[in-house]
N, C-alpha and C positions, 0 to 999 in steps of 0.2 A: 504494500500500500504506500501511497505517496503522502509523506508528512501526516501520518494517520490521525493522531489525536487532534492536531491542528486543523486538518481538513474536516473532521467531524464537527468541530466547534464552528468553523466557518459555514458549513452546510446548515447547521441548526440555528445560527444567528446571522442573518443577512448583514447586519451592521459590521460584522467582522470581515466580510469578504473584501479581498483586495488590500487588506491592511496587514502590517507586520504583527503577528501575535505569537506569544510565547506561552506554552502550556507547562505549568510547573510552579515552583515556589515564588512567592511575591518578593520583590527586591527590598521591601520594607523590613525594618528590623534587621535580624541577622541574615534573613533571606534563605533561599533554598537552591535547588538546581533545576535546570531546564530539562523537562521530559522530552519535549520536541518543539520545533518552531516551524511556522509557516514558511513557504518559499519566499514570501516578501521579507520575512525577518532574516532568513539565511543570507540574503544579499549583503547584510551588514556584518556577516561573519559569526552569527549566532548559531551554536551547535548544541546537540544533546549533551547532557552531563555538565554543561558549563554552569558556573555559579550565576544565579539570577542577577546579582549586582553587576557582574561583568556584562551580562546581556543588556542590561539597562544602559550601561555606559556606552556600549557599541551602538545602541539604537534607543535614544531617550524617549521617543514617541511610541515604542513598542507597547502593545496591550497585553497584560499578563492575565491569564485565565487559569482558574483552578481546575485540575483534572477531574473528569467524571468517568471513573473506571468502569462502573456498571454499564454505562452507555457504550463504552468502547468494547466491552466484553460481548454485549448484545449484538453490536454490529459485526464483530468478529465471528460470532456464531452464524450469522446470516451469510457472511462471505463463505464460510466452510460449507454451508448448505448448497451454495452455488458450485463449489468445487465437486461435491459429491454427485452432481449431475453427470460429470465427465469421468471421474475415477474414484475408487475407494481407497487407493494407495496414497495417503496424505500424511505428511510429517510436519506438524506445526513447529515453527521455531519460536514464535511469540504470537501475540494477538494480531500482528499485522504482517506476518510473513510465514510462508510454508513451502515445502518441497512437494511437488506432485509427480508421480510416476504415471505416465499416460500410455504405457505399453499396452495395457488392457484398456481399450478404447470403448467405453460403455455405449457411446452413441454411434460408433462406427464411422467417425468423421475421417479417419485415415491420415491426419496431419497434426503433429504437435503444435505447429505454428498456428493453424486454424483454431485448434482448441484454446490456445492462449488468447487469440483474438476474441473468441466468443465469451470466454470468462471475463475478460476486461470489459467487453461491451455490456454483459449482464450486470457487473458491479456498477458501471456508470449509469445504466438505465434504471436499475432497481434500487440502488442505494445512493445515487448522486455523488459518487466518489470515484477517484481515479486510482488505477493500479498500474505498476510497471512489471513486465515479465521478462525473464531470461529463459531461452530454450536452447538446450544443448544435450550432449550425450551422457553427462553425469552431473552429480550434485555440485561439485566444486565449480565447474565452468558455468553452469546455469546460474549459480548464485552471483558470480562476478558479472555475468551478462545482465542480470536483473537491475544492476546499479548503473549500467552504461548510459542509458538514455532517459533518466528520470527528469521531470515527472511525465507520466502518461506515455511511457515508451515500451517498445518491444524489441529485443535484440536476439537474433538467432546466430549461434556459432556452430556450424556444422562440423562433422567429423574431420573433414580434410583441412579445416581452418583452425582446429584447436591448437596444434603445436605452434604455429606462427603467431597466433593470438597471444599465447602465453609468453612467448619470447619477447614480444614488444611491451608487455605489461610492466609498469613500474612496480618495484617490490612492495611499496606501500599500498598498492591496490590488491595485493593478494589477500584473499579472505583468510583471517587467522593471523596475519602479520600486523602486530600493533606498532605504535609509534616507536617504542624502545627498540624492538627487534629490527624495524626498518632502518633506524638510525645506525644500529650496529652493523647491519648489512652494508649500508653505504660507506661506513668507515673502513670496510674491507674492500671497497671498490666494486660492490655488488649493487647495481642500480636497476637492472631489469631482469626479466625472466631469462633472457639469453645469458646474462652473466652467471646466474645460478645454474643454468643448464650446463655450463662449461665445467662445473665441478663434478668429481666422481661421487658416488654414494658414500664412500669412506671419508672423503673430505668434508662432505655435508655433515656427517655424524661427528667428526672431530670438531667442527666449528659450532654446531648447534645441538649436539646431543641427539637423543632419540628422535626429536622433532625433525632432524635433518633427513631422516628416511622419508618422512611425509613430504618435505619440501622437494626432495629428489623426484618423487613420483608426480606430485601435482604440477610441477613446472613442465612436465611432459604431458600434462593433461590426463594423467592416470588417476582415477578415483573410482574404486570398485564398491564403495559403501552403498548399500541398498537404501531406498526410501523406507524408513521404519514407521509403520502405522501406530505401533504401541511402544512407548519407551518406558522402561522400568523406572519407578520413582527411586532416586538414589538419596535424596535428602528432602526434608520438609521443615520449614521454619517460618519465622516472622521477625520483623524489625521495625524500628520507629526512629524518625528524626525529630528531635525536640525543638520547641520554639525558643529555648534558651539553653545554654550549656549547663550540664550537670557537673557539679564539682565535689560533691560528697558521696561517700559510699552509700550512705543512707538513701539518698535520692536515687542512686543507680540501682540499689537493691529493690526499691519500690517499683521501678520501671521493669526490672527483670522479672519480678513476680507477675506483673501484668502481662508481659510478653509471653511468659511461660504458660499462662492460662490460654492464650490464643493458640500457641503451638499444640497444647494438649487437646484442644477442641478439634484442630485440624487432623491430628493423629487419630482421634476417635472417629472422625468423619470417614477417613480412608482405611480404618481398621489396621493401623500400623503401630509397631513398637520398635524403638531403636536403641542401639547400645552406645552410640557415640554422640555426646553433647558438644556442640561448638558454640562459642560466644564470639560475636563480631563486635568490635569496638572501633568507632571512628571519632577521632579527636577534632577539636575546633579548627586545627590547621589542616584537616583532611587526611592526616596520617591514619592508616587503617591497620588494625591488628586482629588476628583471629587466634583463639586458643581452644583446644579440644581435650576431651577426656573420654576414654572408652571404659564402660562399666562391664562387670562380669556377666550381666544378663540384660535383656531388653526391658525398657521402661516406656511409659506413656503418660504418667500422671504429672500434673503441674507441679506438685510439691517437690518431687524428686528432681525434675528438670530445673526448677528454680534454685534448689539447693546446690546442685552442681554448677550452675551458671554463676551463682553468687561466689562460690569458692574460686572459680577460675578468674572472675573479675578481681576479687580481693587480692589474689596472688600476682596479678599482672598490671593493675592500675593503681597508681599512687593517689592517696587522698589529696584532693585539690586539683587534680588534672582535669581540664575542661573537656567534657565528652559531649558530642553533638548527636551521636547515633549509637544505639545498642540493638543487637539482634541475637536470636537464639535459633539454632537448627538442630535437628536430630538426623542421624544417618546410620549406616550399617544395620539395615533392617533385617535382611536375610529372609529366606522363605518361611522359617518357623515363626516369624514375628508378624506375619501378615494378618493373622486373626487373633484378636485379643482374647486371652483365656478368661473364663468367668469362674466365679466361686471363690471361696476363701483361699488365701495363700498364693494367689497368682502373681501378686506384686512383689518383686524382689526388693530387699532392703538395700539402701544405698551404701551404708557403712558396714 
């Protein structure tokens, strides 16, 4: 989807159309971060995850809108209903993005390009929103292609064009290569896919570790990952950014207790129990730390989760340190923990 949250807001509020809008935290007070920005706002350099105050500095007349996630989720469900008219092999990446395998063509259209055109037309006609599509032989190339002609674009990269396309691609455009890795590659004289392709697989591994094997393959357009319709839940959690910095353990413990209650409710909803508790801590200067502890047996109750989270925080955060965000997640579920046992004695003791 093109600037999904912002596009939904502009669709639902005609007064916002054609104007630079930012969906996310208000720049007032301590501010928050940008969830997304309209294309009118992006012209000023505003990007997702940017602090709201910086966004306002770049575009003083930008309009800040609070997110409406329930609306976005509903629109996302309707988009996936459109997908299902054409294929059942759908792998969602987020509310606004998904991989579709159209090998099994439900409508007998016979062309992946034509299917993409029809999906984009249905989204435009039924939801009054625009989407961009990438069509290619595998997930990696299709993902890159989907970003090539935004907004409202369609890019096809056929089998014979894949390798030459990857050779010309700047390293920062490779899906999965972040700013730090791109800068590191450039410091080594690696600026394009062709530069990466000149390295042997062993050289890739020496320079980038295990990820080097992945780079070696994808720069040649090789990606054999299937489109996965069901992904196993590996972790489940909750987090919150606070309107002011927390500076005492007492304040932090109070928030951890509240977050633990949310996590416990979600675990109950999905009938999960986990062995590893992780606490996420973001400081006022945006430094981020995570600390984990694995227990002897699976847990799902708020009291145990909160107790472990409190202990992890107390051991790793000094009293007086300004904290802007806290989160708790559980992982390490395992097959045996997918159904919560009932009856006395099912809850394991923490200590």
